[in-house]
MARMAR-791892 format. One record per residue (C-alpha): x, y, z. Coordinates in Angstrom, 1 decimal. Layout:
+--------+--------+--------+
!     c1 !     c2 !     c3 !
+--------+--------+--------+
!      X !      Y !      Z !
...
+--------+--------+--------+
END
This chain:
+--------+--------+--------+
!     c1 !     c2 !     c3 !
+--------+--------+--------+
! -109.0 !  124.9 !   -9.4 !
! -112.8 !  124.3 !   -9.5 !
! -115.2 !  126.5 !  -11.2 !
! -117.0 !  128.7 !   -8.9 !
! -120.5 !  127.8 !   -7.8 !
! -121.7 !  130.7 !   -6.3 !
! -122.4 !  134.1 !   -8.2 !
! -123.0 !  137.3 !   -7.1 !
! -125.7 !  138.6 !   -9.9 !
! -126.4 !  142.6 !   -9.9 !
! -130.3 !  142.1 !  -11.4 !
! -131.4 !  144.4 !  -13.6 !
! -133.8 !  145.7 !  -10.8 !
! -131.1 !  146.8 !   -8.5 !
! -130.8 !  143.8 !   -6.0 !
! -127.5 !  141.9 !   -5.7 !
! -128.5 !  138.1 !   -5.2 !
! -125.9 !  135.2 !   -4.3 !
! -126.9 !  132.7 !   -6.9 !
! -126.1 !  128.6 !   -6.3 !
! -125.7 !  127.7 !  -10.1 !
! -124.1 !  124.4 !   -8.8 !
! -126.3 !  122.3 !  -10.3 !
! -125.3 !  123.7 !  -14.0 !
! -122.7 !  122.6 !  -15.7 !
! -119.4 !  124.1 !  -14.8 !
! -119.2 !  125.8 !  -19.1 !
! -122.7 !  126.8 !  -18.4 !
! -122.4 !  129.0 !  -15.2 !
! -120.9 !  132.3 !  -16.4 !
! -123.6 !  132.2 !  -19.2 !
! -126.7 !  131.9 !  -16.9 !
! -125.3 !  134.3 !  -14.5 !
! -124.7 !  136.9 !  -17.0 !
! -128.4 !  135.9 !  -18.6 !
! -129.8 !  136.2 !  -14.6 !
! -128.2 !  139.8 !  -14.7 !
! -130.1 !  140.7 !  -17.0 !
! -133.6 !  140.0 !  -15.1 !
! -135.4 !  141.3 !  -12.0 !
! -134.3 !  139.1 !   -9.1 !
! -136.7 !  136.2 !   -8.0 !
! -138.4 !  138.3 !   -5.3 !
! -139.1 !  141.7 !   -8.0 !
! -140.4 !  139.4 !  -10.6 !
! -143.0 !  137.5 !   -8.1 !
! -144.0 !  140.8 !   -6.6 !
! -144.7 !  142.1 !  -10.8 !
! -146.1 !  138.9 !  -11.6 !
! -149.0 !  139.1 !   -8.2 !
! -149.4 !  142.5 !   -9.1 !
! -150.6 !  141.7 !  -12.9 !
! -152.4 !  139.1 !  -11.6 !
! -154.1 !  141.7 !   -9.5 !
! -155.0 !  143.9 !  -12.3 !
! -155.3 !  141.0 !  -14.8 !
! -158.8 !  139.8 !  -11.8 !
! -159.8 !  144.1 !  -11.5 !
! -160.2 !  144.0 !  -15.1 !
! -161.7 !  140.3 !  -15.2 !
! -163.9 !  141.5 !  -12.8 !
! -165.0 !  144.7 !  -14.4 !
! -165.6 !  143.1 !  -17.8 !
! -167.7 !  140.7 !  -16.2 !
! -169.8 !  143.4 !  -14.4 !
! -170.2 !  145.0 !  -17.7 !
! -171.4 !  141.7 !  -19.5 !
! -173.5 !  140.8 !  -16.7 !
! -175.2 !  144.6 !  -16.8 !
! -175.7 !  144.2 !  -20.6 !
! -177.5 !  140.5 !  -20.2 !
! -179.3 !  141.8 !  -17.3 !
! -180.7 !  144.6 !  -19.7 !
! -180.9 !  142.7 !  -22.7 !
! -183.7 !  140.0 !  -20.8 !
! -185.6 !  142.9 !  -20.1 !
! -185.8 !  144.3 !  -22.8 !
! -186.7 !  141.4 !  -24.7 !
! -189.0 !  139.9 !  -22.0 !
! -186.5 !  136.9 !  -21.0 !
! -187.6 !  135.0 !  -17.8 !
! -185.2 !  134.3 !  -15.2 !
! -182.6 !  131.8 !  -14.8 !
! -183.5 !  128.8 !  -12.3 !
! -180.1 !  126.9 !  -10.4 !
! -177.7 !  127.5 !   -8.3 !
! -176.8 !  131.3 !   -7.3 !
! -173.3 !  131.3 !   -8.4 !
! -174.4 !  129.9 !  -12.2 !
! -177.4 !  132.5 !  -12.3 !
! -175.1 !  135.4 !  -13.4 !
! -172.7 !  132.9 !  -15.6 !
! -175.9 !  131.8 !  -17.3 !
! -177.6 !  135.2 !  -17.9 !
! -174.5 !  136.1 !  -19.6 !
! -174.0 !  132.7 !  -21.7 !
! -177.5 !  133.3 !  -22.8 !
! -177.5 !  136.6 !  -24.0 !
! -174.1 !  135.9 !  -25.8 !
! -175.4 !  132.9 !  -27.5 !
! -178.7 !  134.9 !  -28.2 !
! -176.8 !  137.6 !  -30.0 !
! -174.1 !  135.2 !  -31.6 !
! -177.8 !  133.3 !  -33.5 !
! -179.0 !  137.2 !  -34.4 !
! -176.0 !  137.9 !  -36.1 !
! -175.5 !  134.4 !  -37.8 !
! -179.2 !  134.1 !  -38.9 !
! -180.9 !  137.3 !  -39.0 !
! -178.2 !  140.0 !  -39.8 !
! -175.7 !  137.7 !  -41.6 !
! -178.4 !  134.8 !  -42.7 !
! -181.8 !  134.7 !  -44.6 !
! -184.1 !  134.5 !  -41.6 !
! -186.7 !  137.2 !  -41.6 !
! -188.0 !  139.2 !  -37.7 !
! -191.0 !  135.9 !  -37.9 !
! -188.3 !  133.2 !  -37.6 !
! -186.5 !  135.2 !  -35.3 !
! -189.8 !  135.6 !  -33.0 !
! -190.1 !  131.7 !  -33.1 !
! -186.9 !  130.9 !  -32.1 !
! -187.1 !  133.7 !  -28.7 !
! -190.2 !  131.8 !  -27.8 !
! -187.7 !  128.6 !  -27.7 !
! -185.3 !  130.5 !  -25.9 !
! -187.6 !  131.5 !  -23.8 !
! -188.8 !  128.2 !  -22.4 !
! -185.3 !  127.2 !  -21.7 !
! -184.8 !  128.5 !  -18.1 !
! -181.9 !  126.8 !  -16.5 !
! -179.2 !  128.2 !  -15.8 !
! -176.8 !  125.4 !  -16.5 !
! -178.2 !  124.5 !  -19.8 !
! -177.2 !  127.8 !  -21.6 !
! -173.5 !  128.2 !  -19.6 !
! -173.2 !  124.3 !  -21.4 !
! -174.0 !  125.7 !  -24.9 !
! -171.9 !  128.7 !  -24.5 !
! -169.2 !  127.3 !  -26.8 !
! -171.8 !  126.8 !  -29.5 !
! -172.3 !  128.2 !  -33.1 !
! -175.0 !  131.4 !  -32.8 !
! -176.2 !  129.2 !  -36.0 !
! -176.9 !  125.7 !  -34.2 !
! -179.5 !  127.7 !  -31.2 !
! -182.6 !  126.7 !  -33.1 !
! -180.9 !  123.1 !  -33.2 !
! -179.9 !  123.1 !  -29.5 !
! -183.3 !  124.5 !  -28.4 !
! -185.5 !  121.8 !  -30.0 !
! -182.8 !  119.2 !  -28.0 !
! -183.2 !  121.1 !  -24.4 !
! -185.0 !  118.5 !  -22.2 !
! -187.8 !  119.0 !  -20.3 !
! -185.6 !  119.7 !  -17.4 !
! -184.1 !  122.4 !  -18.6 !
! -187.4 !  123.9 !  -19.5 !
! -189.5 !  125.8 !  -17.0 !
! -192.7 !  125.3 !  -15.0 !
! -193.8 !  128.2 !  -17.0 !
! -193.1 !  126.0 !  -20.5 !
! -195.5 !  126.9 !  -23.3 !
! -194.3 !  123.8 !  -25.2 !
! -195.1 !  121.6 !  -22.5 !
+--------+--------+--------+
END
């Protein structure tokens, strides 16, 4: 008599499913069926994963909206010009600019040796770079590198109201 290939498994979610285990070696089928019984069935696992994905997407959307609001308020408070570029890049660019400027302020002023005059000069250079894509490209940069990055920005990255032109 051959070792059976089909196992009826009572899953932890309460569903009973017949599994075809013929693709497994005969001596591993019983152990795998026992392991399956400690898990949700495929349908319940997928439903839980999809629900989890939906909640992650909601959380991410809420976090992005919060970051966007903070970036807009910061830009208004510090007289930063609007960014230019495709509509889908503008919000991301604003968030990237805000986060990089905050990281730079922490690294250079709060933890570093810069005074407010040094920072004001960097802010002016930052105001000249209005291409959203430039800020997105720099999103992973160290805040301490921002001055060098701003100095390296091309004319294409600077807006039409560029005071350094």
